[in-house]
Jmol script that loads the backbone (N, CA, C; Angstrom):
load data "model"
ATOM      1  N   HIS A   1      15.970   2.330   6.446  1.00  0.00           N
ATOM      2  CA  HIS A   1      15.470   1.094   7.031  1.00  0.00           C
ATOM      3  C   HIS A   1      16.595   0.318   7.789  1.00  0.00           C
ATOM      4  N   GLN A   2      17.838   0.714   7.580  1.00  0.00           N
ATOM      5  CA  GLN A   2      18.748   0.009   8.466  1.00  0.00           C
ATOM      6  C   GLN A   2      18.844   0.645   9.744  1.00  0.00           C
ATOM      7  N   HIS A   3      18.419   1.810   9.790  1.00  0.00           N
ATOM      8  CA  HIS A   3      18.377   2.497  11.580  1.00  0.00           C
ATOM      9  C   HIS A   3      17.442   1.468  12.272  1.00  0.00           C
ATOM     10  N   GLU A   4      16.139   1.182  11.342  1.00  0.00           N
ATOM     11  CA  GLU A   4      14.689   0.555  11.944  1.00  0.00           C
ATOM     12  C   GLU A   4      15.257  -0.907  12.132  1.00  0.00           C
ATOM     13  N   ALA A   5      16.009  -1.218  11.362  1.00  0.00           N
ATOM     14  CA  ALA A   5      16.694  -2.857  11.469  1.00  0.00           C
ATOM     15  C   ALA A   5      17.581  -2.896  12.696  1.00  0.00           C
ATOM     16  N   MET A   6      18.378  -1.489  12.930  1.00  0.00           N
ATOM     17  CA  MET A   6      19.331  -1.535  14.207  1.00  0.00           C
ATOM     18  C   MET A   6      18.453  -1.480  15.214  1.00  0.00           C
ATOM     19  N   ASP A   7      17.363  -0.924  15.335  1.00  0.00           N
ATOM     20  CA  ASP A   7      16.340  -0.586  16.464  1.00  0.00           C
ATOM     21  C   ASP A   7      15.713  -1.906  16.485  1.00  0.00           C
ATOM     22  N   GLU A   8      15.303  -2.741  16.067  1.00  0.00           N
ATOM     23  CA  GLU A   8      14.687  -3.961  15.978  1.00  0.00           C
ATOM     24  C   GLU A   8      15.584  -5.070  16.653  1.00  0.00           C
ATOM     25  N   LEU A   9      16.820  -5.094  16.176  1.00  0.00           N
ATOM     26  CA  LEU A   9      18.066  -5.631  17.085  1.00  0.00           C
ATOM     27  C   LEU A   9      18.317  -5.541  18.132  1.00  0.00           C
ATOM     28  N   PHE A  10      18.308  -4.205  18.595  1.00  0.00           N
ATOM     29  CA  PHE A  10      18.361  -3.429  19.792  1.00  0.00           C
ATOM     30  C   PHE A  10      17.532  -4.021  20.753  1.00  0.00           C
ATOM     31  N   ILE A  11      16.222  -3.887  20.454  1.00  0.00           N
ATOM     32  CA  ILE A  11      14.954  -4.591  21.248  1.00  0.00           C
ATOM     33  C   ILE A  11      14.809  -6.230  21.441  1.00  0.00           C
ATOM     34  N   ARG A  12      15.526  -6.935  20.336  1.00  0.00           N
ATOM     35  CA  ARG A  12      15.556  -8.351  20.530  1.00  0.00           C
ATOM     36  C   ARG A  12      16.693  -8.732  21.603  1.00  0.00           C
ATOM     37  N   ALA A  13      17.845  -7.746  21.365  1.00  0.00           N
ATOM     38  CA  ALA A  13      18.521  -7.894  22.508  1.00  0.00           C
ATOM     39  C   ALA A  13      18.528  -7.602  23.795  1.00  0.00           C
ATOM     40  N   ALA A  14      17.418  -6.724  23.954  1.00  0.00           N
ATOM     41  CA  ALA A  14      17.124  -6.357  25.105  1.00  0.00           C
ATOM     42  C   ALA A  14      16.299  -7.313  25.851  1.00  0.00           C
ATOM     43  N   PHE A  15      15.258  -7.918  24.744  1.00  0.00           N
ATOM     44  CA  PHE A  15      14.656  -8.776  25.341  1.00  0.00           C
ATOM     45  C   PHE A  15      15.073 -10.175  25.919  1.00  0.00           C
ATOM     46  N   ALA A  16      15.977 -10.602  25.465  1.00  0.00           N
ATOM     47  CA  ALA A  16      17.096 -11.702  25.577  1.00  0.00           C
ATOM     48  C   ALA A  16      17.587 -11.330  26.600  1.00  0.00           C
ATOM     49  N   ARG A  17      18.095  -9.704  27.443  1.00  0.00           N
ATOM     50  CA  ARG A  17      18.491  -9.875  28.728  1.00  0.00           C
ATOM     51  C   ARG A  17      17.951  -9.556  29.863  1.00  0.00           C
ATOM     52  N   ALA A  18      16.411  -9.361  29.201  1.00  0.00           N
ATOM     53  CA  ALA A  18      15.556  -8.697  30.509  1.00  0.00           C
ATOM     54  C   ALA A  18      15.185 -10.003  31.129  1.00  0.00           C
ATOM     55  N   PRO A  19      15.368  -9.912  32.747  1.00  0.00           N
ATOM     56  CA  PRO A  19      15.454 -11.108  33.467  1.00  0.00           C
ATOM     57  C   PRO A  19      14.047 -11.481  33.725  1.00  0.00           C
ATOM     58  N   GLY A  20      13.556 -12.516  33.586  1.00  0.00           N
ATOM     59  CA  GLY A  20      11.924 -13.051  33.701  1.00  0.00           C
ATOM     60  C   GLY A  20      11.339 -12.898  32.175  1.00  0.00           C
ATOM     61  N   LEU A  21      11.619 -11.950  31.372  1.00  0.00           N
ATOM     62  CA  LEU A  21      10.741 -11.871  30.381  1.00  0.00           C
ATOM     63  C   LEU A  21      10.712 -13.255  29.553  1.00  0.00           C
ATOM     64  N   ARG A  22       9.404 -13.387  29.536  1.00  0.00           N
ATOM     65  CA  ARG A  22       9.218 -14.631  28.537  1.00  0.00           C
ATOM     66  C   ARG A  22       8.457 -14.376  27.373  1.00  0.00           C
ATOM     67  N   ALA A  23       8.188 -15.465  26.667  1.00  0.00           N
ATOM     68  CA  ALA A  23       7.535 -14.966  25.175  1.00  0.00           C
ATOM     69  C   ALA A  23       6.349 -14.655  25.212  1.00  0.00           C
ATOM     70  N   ALA A  24       5.382 -15.264  26.491  1.00  0.00           N
ATOM     71  CA  ALA A  24       4.072 -14.473  26.611  1.00  0.00           C
ATOM     72  C   ALA A  24       4.182 -13.256  26.855  1.00  0.00           C
ATOM     73  N   HIS A  25       5.058 -12.446  27.597  1.00  0.00           N
ATOM     74  CA  HIS A  25       5.209 -11.197  27.495  1.00  0.00           C
ATOM     75  C   HIS A  25       5.569 -10.490  26.393  1.00  0.00           C
ATOM     76  N   VAL A  26       6.861 -10.842  25.682  1.00  0.00           N
ATOM     77  CA  VAL A  26       6.731 -10.383  24.197  1.00  0.00           C
ATOM     78  C   VAL A  26       5.642 -10.349  23.318  1.00  0.00           C
ATOM     79  N   ALA A  27       5.008 -11.061  23.377  1.00  0.00           N
ATOM     80  CA  ALA A  27       3.546 -11.440  22.703  1.00  0.00           C
ATOM     81  C   ALA A  27       3.105 -10.195  23.133  1.00  0.00           C
ATOM     82  N   ALA A  28       2.423 -10.222  24.234  1.00  0.00           N
ATOM     83  CA  ALA A  28       1.707  -8.624  24.839  1.00  0.00           C
ATOM     84  C   ALA A  28       2.026  -7.781  24.445  1.00  0.00           C
ATOM     85  N   LEU A  29       3.697  -7.303  24.756  1.00  0.00           N
ATOM     86  CA  LEU A  29       4.313  -6.317  24.360  1.00  0.00           C
ATOM     87  C   LEU A  29       3.791  -5.848  22.864  1.00  0.00           C
ATOM     88  N   LEU A  30       4.082  -6.819  22.006  1.00  0.00           N
ATOM     89  CA  LEU A  30       3.698  -6.348  20.395  1.00  0.00           C
ATOM     90  C   LEU A  30       2.258  -6.019  20.241  1.00  0.00           C
ATOM     91  N   ALA A  31       1.864  -7.116  20.759  1.00  0.00           N
ATOM     92  CA  ALA A  31       0.037  -6.279  20.777  1.00  0.00           C
ATOM     93  C   ALA A  31      -0.031  -5.039  21.306  1.00  0.00           C
ATOM     94  N   ALA A  32       0.309  -4.602  22.277  1.00  0.00           N
ATOM     95  CA  ALA A  32       0.069  -3.352  22.847  1.00  0.00           C
ATOM     96  C   ALA A  32       0.798  -2.401  22.262  1.00  0.00           C
ATOM     97  N   ALA A  33       1.803  -2.802  21.091  1.00  0.00           N
ATOM     98  CA  ALA A  33       2.443  -1.758  20.530  1.00  0.00           C
ATOM     99  C   ALA A  33       1.956  -2.053  18.894  1.00  0.00           C
ATOM    100  N   GLU A  34       0.624  -2.406  18.871  1.00  0.00           N
ATOM    101  CA  GLU A  34       0.110  -2.258  17.631  1.00  0.00           C
ATOM    102  C   GLU A  34       0.981  -3.491  16.159  1.00  0.00           C
ATOM    103  N   GLY A  35       1.439  -4.039  16.939  1.00  0.00           N
ATOM    104  CA  GLY A  35       2.281  -4.909  15.667  1.00  0.00           C
ATOM    105  C   GLY A  35       3.692  -4.271  15.423  1.00  0.00           C
ATOM    106  N   ASN A  36       4.070  -3.288  16.225  1.00  0.00           N
ATOM    107  CA  ASN A  36       5.490  -2.296  15.578  1.00  0.00           C
ATOM    108  C   ASN A  36       6.210  -2.814  16.644  1.00  0.00           C
ATOM    109  N   LEU A  37       7.353  -3.778  16.688  1.00  0.00           N
ATOM    110  CA  LEU A  37       8.186  -4.079  17.407  1.00  0.00           C
ATOM    111  C   LEU A  37       9.013  -2.859  17.660  1.00  0.00           C
ATOM    112  N   THR A  38       9.678  -2.002  17.350  1.00  0.00           N
ATOM    113  CA  THR A  38      10.280  -0.949  17.829  1.00  0.00           C
ATOM    114  C   THR A  38       9.272   0.306  18.490  1.00  0.00           C
ATOM    115  N   ARG A  39       8.223   0.100  18.343  1.00  0.00           N
ATOM    116  CA  ARG A  39       7.494   0.753  19.578  1.00  0.00           C
ATOM    117  C   ARG A  39       7.231  -0.187  21.128  1.00  0.00           C
ATOM    118  N   CYS A  40       8.012  -1.398  21.240  1.00  0.00           N
ATOM    119  CA  CYS A  40       8.104  -2.122  22.482  1.00  0.00           C
ATOM    120  C   CYS A  40       8.297  -1.626  23.809  1.00  0.00           C
ATOM    121  N   LEU A  41       9.449  -0.751  23.174  1.00  0.00           N
ATOM    122  CA  LEU A  41      10.300  -0.227  24.859  1.00  0.00           C
ATOM    123  C   LEU A  41       9.432   1.013  25.244  1.00  0.00           C
ATOM    124  N   GLU A  42       8.608   1.742  24.308  1.00  0.00           N
ATOM    125  CA  GLU A  42       8.073   2.761  24.724  1.00  0.00           C
ATOM    126  C   GLU A  42       7.668   2.660  26.176  1.00  0.00           C
ATOM    127  N   PRO A  43       7.655   3.714  26.995  1.00  0.00           N
ATOM    128  CA  PRO A  43       7.190   4.006  28.179  1.00  0.00           C
ATOM    129  C   PRO A  43       5.425   3.962  28.076  1.00  0.00           C
ATOM    130  N   ALA A  44       4.722   3.978  26.826  1.00  0.00           N
ATOM    131  CA  ALA A  44       3.078   3.855  26.801  1.00  0.00           C
ATOM    132  C   ALA A  44       2.800   2.477  26.486  1.00  0.00           C
ATOM    133  N   THR A  45       3.937   2.055  25.846  1.00  0.00           N
ATOM    134  CA  THR A  45       3.578   0.306  25.426  1.00  0.00           C
ATOM    135  C   THR A  45       4.141  -0.306  26.722  1.00  0.00           C
ATOM    136  N   LEU A  46       5.017  -0.074  27.397  1.00  0.00           N
ATOM    137  CA  LEU A  46       5.246  -0.760  28.949  1.00  0.00           C
ATOM    138  C   LEU A  46       4.487  -0.938  29.940  1.00  0.00           C
ATOM    139  N   ALA A  47       3.899   0.503  30.068  1.00  0.00           N
ATOM    140  CA  ALA A  47       2.885   0.617  31.124  1.00  0.00           C
ATOM    141  C   ALA A  47       1.456   0.033  30.636  1.00  0.00           C
ATOM    142  N   ARG A  48       1.436  -0.599  29.610  1.00  0.00           N
ATOM    143  CA  ARG A  48       0.005  -1.424  29.087  1.00  0.00           C
ATOM    144  C   ARG A  48       0.044  -2.633  29.180  1.00  0.00           C
ATOM    145  N   VAL A  49       1.425  -3.149  29.755  1.00  0.00           N
ATOM    146  CA  VAL A  49       1.527  -4.503  29.919  1.00  0.00           C
ATOM    147  C   VAL A  49       1.871  -5.221  31.037  1.00  0.00           C
ATOM    148  N   ASP A  50       1.473  -6.239  31.706  1.00  0.00           N
ATOM    149  CA  ASP A  50       1.990  -7.011  32.891  1.00  0.00           C
ATOM    150  C   ASP A  50       3.068  -7.596  32.907  1.00  0.00           C
ATOM    151  N   LEU A  51       4.548  -7.173  33.203  1.00  0.00           N
ATOM    152  CA  LEU A  51       5.739  -7.613  33.307  1.00  0.00           C
ATOM    153  C   LEU A  51       6.083  -7.585  34.592  1.00  0.00           C
ATOM    154  N   PRO A  52       6.941  -8.762  34.608  1.00  0.00           N
ATOM    155  CA  PRO A  52       7.644  -9.176  36.108  1.00  0.00           C
ATOM    156  C   PRO A  52       8.307  -7.806  36.284  1.00  0.00           C
ATOM    157  N   ALA A  53       8.647  -7.477  37.477  1.00  0.00           N
ATOM    158  CA  ALA A  53       8.990  -6.194  38.103  1.00  0.00           C
ATOM    159  C   ALA A  53      10.716  -5.921  37.456  1.00  0.00           C
ATOM    160  N   ALA A  54      11.343  -7.121  37.589  1.00  0.00           N
ATOM    161  CA  ALA A  54      12.792  -7.230  37.102  1.00  0.00           C
ATOM    162  C   ALA A  54      12.942  -6.887  35.670  1.00  0.00           C
ATOM    163  N   ALA A  55      11.953  -7.412  34.981  1.00  0.00           N
ATOM    164  CA  ALA A  55      12.245  -7.174  33.317  1.00  0.00           C
ATOM    165  C   ALA A  55      11.525  -5.935  32.863  1.00  0.00           C
ATOM    166  N   LEU A  56      10.648  -5.433  33.781  1.00  0.00           N
ATOM    167  CA  LEU A  56       9.873  -4.011  33.384  1.00  0.00           C
ATOM    168  C   LEU A  56      10.949  -2.895  33.759  1.00  0.00           C
ATOM    169  N   SER A  57      11.796  -3.099  35.024  1.00  0.00           N
ATOM    170  CA  SER A  57      12.942  -2.319  35.383  1.00  0.00           C
ATOM    171  C   SER A  57      13.875  -2.388  34.453  1.00  0.00           C
ATOM    172  N   TRP A  58      14.327  -2.988  33.669  1.00  0.00           N
ATOM    173  CA  TRP A  58      15.476  -3.461  32.447  1.00  0.00           C
ATOM    174  C   TRP A  58      14.995  -2.838  31.663  1.00  0.00           C
ATOM    175  N   LEU A  59      13.761  -3.164  31.162  1.00  0.00           N
ATOM    176  CA  LEU A  59      13.200  -2.481  29.928  1.00  0.00           C
ATOM    177  C   LEU A  59      13.165  -1.308  29.854  1.00  0.00           C
ATOM    178  N   ARG A  60      12.922  -0.715  30.993  1.00  0.00           N
ATOM    179  CA  ARG A  60      12.399   0.968  31.022  1.00  0.00           C
ATOM    180  C   ARG A  60      13.983   1.591  31.326  1.00  0.00           C
ATOM    181  N   LEU A  61      15.122   1.237  31.834  1.00  0.00           N
ATOM    182  CA  LEU A  61      16.511   1.438  31.723  1.00  0.00           C
ATOM    183  C   LEU A  61      17.484   0.384  31.333  1.00  0.00           C
ATOM    184  N   PRO A  62      17.531   0.184  30.166  1.00  0.00           N
ATOM    185  CA  PRO A  62      18.198  -1.137  29.830  1.00  0.00           C
ATOM    186  C   PRO A  62      19.845  -0.631  29.963  1.00  0.00           C
ATOM    187  N   ASP A  63      20.865  -1.502  30.061  1.00  0.00           N
ATOM    188  CA  ASP A  63      22.134  -1.454  30.278  1.00  0.00           C
ATOM    189  C   ASP A  63      22.971  -1.264  28.696  1.00  0.00           C
ATOM    190  N   THR A  64      22.663   0.019  28.416  1.00  0.00           N
ATOM    191  CA  THR A  64      22.944   0.186  26.990  1.00  0.00           C
ATOM    192  C   THR A  64      24.443   0.193  26.660  1.00  0.00           C
ATOM    193  N   ALA A  65      25.208  -0.071  27.412  1.00  0.00           N
ATOM    194  CA  ALA A  65      26.596  -0.702  27.421  1.00  0.00           C
ATOM    195  C   ALA A  65      26.927  -2.107  26.971  1.00  0.00           C
ATOM    196  N   ALA A  66      26.278  -2.913  27.764  1.00  0.00           N
ATOM    197  CA  ALA A  66      25.909  -4.327  27.497  1.00  0.00           C
ATOM    198  C   ALA A  66      25.172  -4.504  26.425  1.00  0.00           C
ATOM    199  N   LEU A  67      24.101  -3.811  25.997  1.00  0.00           N
ATOM    200  CA  LEU A  67      23.639  -4.406  25.049  1.00  0.00           C
ATOM    201  C   LEU A  67      24.393  -3.803  23.390  1.00  0.00           C
ATOM    202  N   ASN A  68      25.164  -2.522  23.643  1.00  0.00           N
ATOM    203  CA  ASN A  68      25.784  -1.817  22.801  1.00  0.00           C
ATOM    204  C   ASN A  68      26.977  -3.306  22.338  1.00  0.00           C
ATOM    205  N   SER A  69      27.451  -3.667  23.221  1.00  0.00           N
ATOM    206  CA  SER A  69      28.230  -4.659  23.042  1.00  0.00           C
ATOM    207  C   SER A  69      27.797  -5.959  22.579  1.00  0.00           C
ATOM    208  N   ASP A  70      26.582  -6.443  23.281  1.00  0.00           N
ATOM    209  CA  ASP A  70      25.944  -7.429  22.119  1.00  0.00           C
ATOM    210  C   ASP A  70      25.538  -7.086  20.777  1.00  0.00           C
ATOM    211  N   LEU A  71      25.487  -5.974  20.714  1.00  0.00           N
ATOM    212  CA  LEU A  71      25.103  -5.773  19.345  1.00  0.00           C
ATOM    213  C   LEU A  71      26.090  -5.846  18.358  1.00  0.00           C
ATOM    214  N   GLU A  72      27.168  -5.467  18.675  1.00  0.00           N
ATOM    215  CA  GLU A  72      28.612  -5.496  18.257  1.00  0.00           C
ATOM    216  C   GLU A  72      28.965  -6.436  17.906  1.00  0.00           C
ATOM    217  N   TRP A  73      29.063  -7.591  18.718  1.00  0.00           N
ATOM    218  CA  TRP A  73      29.002  -9.063  18.495  1.00  0.00           C
ATOM    219  C   TRP A  73      28.440  -9.506  17.635  1.00  0.00           C
ATOM    220  N   LEU A  74      27.159  -9.505  17.515  1.00  0.00           N
ATOM    221  CA  LEU A  74      26.064  -9.918  16.708  1.00  0.00           C
ATOM    222  C   LEU A  74      25.993  -9.500  15.254  1.00  0.00           C
ATOM    223  N   THR A  75      26.738  -7.979  15.203  1.00  0.00           N
ATOM    224  CA  THR A  75      26.546  -7.667  13.724  1.00  0.00           C
ATOM    225  C   THR A  75      28.220  -8.345  13.319  1.00  0.00           C
ATOM    226  N   SER A  76      29.326  -8.210  13.945  1.00  0.00           N
ATOM    227  CA  SER A  76      30.576  -8.900  13.305  1.00  0.00           C
ATOM    228  C   SER A  76      30.361 -10.302  13.145  1.00  0.00           C
ATOM    229  N   SER A  77      29.292 -11.134  14.046  1.00  0.00           N
ATOM    230  CA  SER A  77      29.498 -12.676  14.047  1.00  0.00           C
ATOM    231  C   SER A  77      28.683 -13.535  13.064  1.00  0.00           C
ATOM    232  N   GLY A  78      27.848 -12.433  12.552  1.00  0.00           N
ATOM    233  CA  GLY A  78      26.461 -12.755  11.787  1.00  0.00           C
ATOM    234  C   GLY A  78      25.614 -13.820  12.450  1.00  0.00           C
ATOM    235  N   ALA A  79      25.917 -13.645  13.690  1.00  0.00           N
ATOM    236  CA  ALA A  79      24.748 -14.065  14.603  1.00  0.00           C
ATOM    237  C   ALA A  79      23.300 -13.405  14.793  1.00  0.00           C
ATOM    238  N   HIS A  80      22.039 -14.196  14.954  1.00  0.00           N
ATOM    239  CA  HIS A  80      20.790 -13.376  14.769  1.00  0.00           C
ATOM    240  C   HIS A  80      20.148 -13.818  16.647  1.00  0.00           C
ATOM    241  N   VAL A  81      19.338 -12.690  16.498  1.00  0.00           N
ATOM    242  CA  VAL A  81      18.541 -12.917  17.686  1.00  0.00           C
ATOM    243  C   VAL A  81      17.102 -13.201  17.487  1.00  0.00           C
ATOM    244  N   LEU A  82      16.199 -14.234  18.058  1.00  0.00           N
ATOM    245  CA  LEU A  82      15.160 -14.201  17.517  1.00  0.00           C
ATOM    246  C   LEU A  82      14.292 -13.899  18.563  1.00  0.00           C
ATOM    247  N   ALA A  83      13.295 -12.636  18.418  1.00  0.00           N
ATOM    248  CA  ALA A  83      12.636 -12.811  19.500  1.00  0.00           C
ATOM    249  C   ALA A  83      11.286 -13.760  19.054  1.00  0.00           C
ATOM    250  N   SER A  84      10.469 -14.347  20.378  1.00  0.00           N
ATOM    251  CA  SER A  84       9.467 -15.158  20.527  1.00  0.00           C
ATOM    252  C   SER A  84       8.468 -14.987  19.578  1.00  0.00           C
ATOM    253  N   THR A  85       8.248 -13.659  18.774  1.00  0.00           N
ATOM    254  CA  THR A  85       6.933 -13.698  18.268  1.00  0.00           C
ATOM    255  C   THR A  85       7.466 -13.261  16.289  1.00  0.00           C
ATOM    256  N   ASP A  86       9.038 -13.731  16.310  1.00  0.00           N
ATOM    257  CA  ASP A  86       9.497 -13.982  14.902  1.00  0.00           C
ATOM    258  C   ASP A  86       8.919 -15.396  14.104  1.00  0.00           C
ATOM    259  N   PRO A  87       8.555 -15.230  12.803  1.00  0.00           N
ATOM    260  CA  PRO A  87       8.328 -16.234  12.184  1.00  0.00           C
ATOM    261  C   PRO A  87       9.267 -17.634  12.470  1.00  0.00           C
ATOM    262  N   ASP A  88      10.501 -17.395  12.502  1.00  0.00           N
ATOM    263  CA  ASP A  88      11.714 -18.560  12.697  1.00  0.00           C
ATOM    264  C   ASP A  88      11.687 -18.935  14.114  1.00  0.00           C
ATOM    265  N   TYR A  89      10.711 -18.432  14.959  1.00  0.00           N
ATOM    266  CA  TYR A  89      10.936 -19.031  16.505  1.00  0.00           C
ATOM    267  C   TYR A  89      10.530 -20.022  16.441  1.00  0.00           C
ATOM    268  N   PRO A  90      10.857 -21.243  17.033  1.00  0.00           N
ATOM    269  CA  PRO A  90      10.509 -22.655  16.785  1.00  0.00           C
ATOM    270  C   PRO A  90       8.933 -22.534  17.263  1.00  0.00           C
ATOM    271  N   GLN A  91       8.006 -23.051  16.627  1.00  0.00           N
ATOM    272  CA  GLN A  91       6.657 -23.420  17.240  1.00  0.00           C
ATOM    273  C   GLN A  91       6.394 -23.830  18.409  1.00  0.00           C
ATOM    274  N   SER A  92       7.038 -25.326  18.588  1.00  0.00           N
ATOM    275  CA  SER A  92       6.961 -26.202  19.599  1.00  0.00           C
ATOM    276  C   SER A  92       7.576 -25.346  20.710  1.00  0.00           C
ATOM    277  N   LEU A  93       8.482 -24.426  20.722  1.00  0.00           N
ATOM    278  CA  LEU A  93       9.027 -23.935  22.075  1.00  0.00           C
ATOM    279  C   LEU A  93       8.167 -22.487  22.259  1.00  0.00           C
ATOM    280  N   ARG A  94       7.753 -22.014  21.433  1.00  0.00           N
ATOM    281  CA  ARG A  94       6.585 -21.059  21.448  1.00  0.00           C
ATOM    282  C   ARG A  94       5.666 -21.363  22.540  1.00  0.00           C
ATOM    283  N   ARG A  95       5.128 -22.789  22.565  1.00  0.00           N
ATOM    284  CA  ARG A  95       3.918 -22.703  22.972  1.00  0.00           C
ATOM    285  C   ARG A  95       4.261 -23.450  24.541  1.00  0.00           C
ATOM    286  N   LEU A  96       5.382 -23.450  25.177  1.00  0.00           N
ATOM    287  CA  LEU A  96       5.845 -23.905  26.402  1.00  0.00           C
ATOM    288  C   LEU A  96       5.335 -22.637  26.835  1.00  0.00           C
ATOM    289  N   GLY A  97       4.909 -22.916  28.251  1.00  0.00           N
ATOM    290  CA  GLY A  97       4.239 -21.906  29.409  1.00  0.00           C
ATOM    291  C   GLY A  97       5.358 -20.870  29.417  1.00  0.00           C
ATOM    292  N   ASN A  98       6.894 -21.403  29.686  1.00  0.00           N
ATOM    293  CA  ASN A  98       7.931 -20.370  30.366  1.00  0.00           C
ATOM    294  C   ASN A  98       8.766 -20.158  28.982  1.00  0.00           C
ATOM    295  N   ALA A  99       8.294 -20.216  27.784  1.00  0.00           N
ATOM    296  CA  ALA A  99       9.453 -20.294  26.703  1.00  0.00           C
ATOM    297  C   ALA A  99      10.177 -18.881  26.575  1.00  0.00           C
ATOM    298  N   PRO A 100      11.289 -18.756  26.150  1.00  0.00           N
ATOM    299  CA  PRO A 100      12.194 -17.888  26.466  1.00  0.00           C
ATOM    300  C   PRO A 100      11.456 -16.714  25.834  1.00  0.00           C
ATOM    301  N   ALA A 101      12.078 -15.462  25.874  1.00  0.00           N
ATOM    302  CA  ALA A 101      11.400 -14.577  25.077  1.00  0.00           C
ATOM    303  C   ALA A 101      12.437 -14.223  24.020  1.00  0.00           C
ATOM    304  N   ALA A 102      13.512 -14.338  23.595  1.00  0.00           N
ATOM    305  CA  ALA A 102      14.188 -14.534  22.786  1.00  0.00           C
ATOM    306  C   ALA A 102      15.327 -15.644  22.735  1.00  0.00           C
ATOM    307  N   LEU A 103      15.741 -16.011  21.493  1.00  0.00           N
ATOM    308  CA  LEU A 103      16.688 -16.970  21.359  1.00  0.00           C
ATOM    309  C   LEU A 103      17.739 -16.249  20.480  1.00  0.00           C
TER     310      LEU A 103
END
end "model"
wireframe off; spacefill off
backbone 0.3
color backbone group
C-alpha cells in the first residue's frame, strides 16, 4: 500500500505542476481512469481526455527530477497535495470554472 500511496502522491504532484491543468481536467482524467487515481497518467487514460496541449505534454513526459524533489520535500515536511477530486479539496473552490488541479 505504501507504493500505491507514493504513486498517488506522485500523480498529485504532477497535477500541481502541469501547466494549464484545472480541476475539471482532473475530474475528467479520474472518470477516464474509472476512479483509479493511479491510472490517470497512463497513455490510454490521457488519450481519452481533452487536455490543454501544455498539460498533456507535461503529463505524458513529466520532469521526474522536479517531481522527485517535490516528493522529497512533501514527505520530509509533512505537507500534503490535494487533487481537486479529493474530499478535502474546498467545495467552494472546486465550483469555480478555473479551479486549480491541485493545492
